[in-house]
C-alpha angles and dihedrals in degrees: 000000000000093000093049091051091048093049091046090064089069095064089203099117141069098205133010132183129178115205136177114241133182091016100295114013120107120228126188117211113195138182106202125224117251110280094016117135099190114149131204092247092045092054094049092047092049093048093046090071094050110040136039118274093246089059096053117110112246089204131036119188122190106212125211106240116317146028120221113254133195126236091277092056095251122133109271102226094179090057091047090054092049092051103039103024106029093157094054093076 
């Protein structure tokens, strides 16, 4: 939750989801806002000053335009894992 709150301060994304991959690593999956030029390295560097090292995402993926959602409109983290981290199952 801490990483999601920290990333939300940037206001440079449309959707963000933080998932656990490979058993214990954090990964941030982000759909950027139109006109945003945030990079993977930039996000990790920015977060490194604000949250503990163990809370930093090891992987940041900038997604094209949408994040899969379930019937209730919530982000479908299982589907995200299947699409972007198929070998973490």
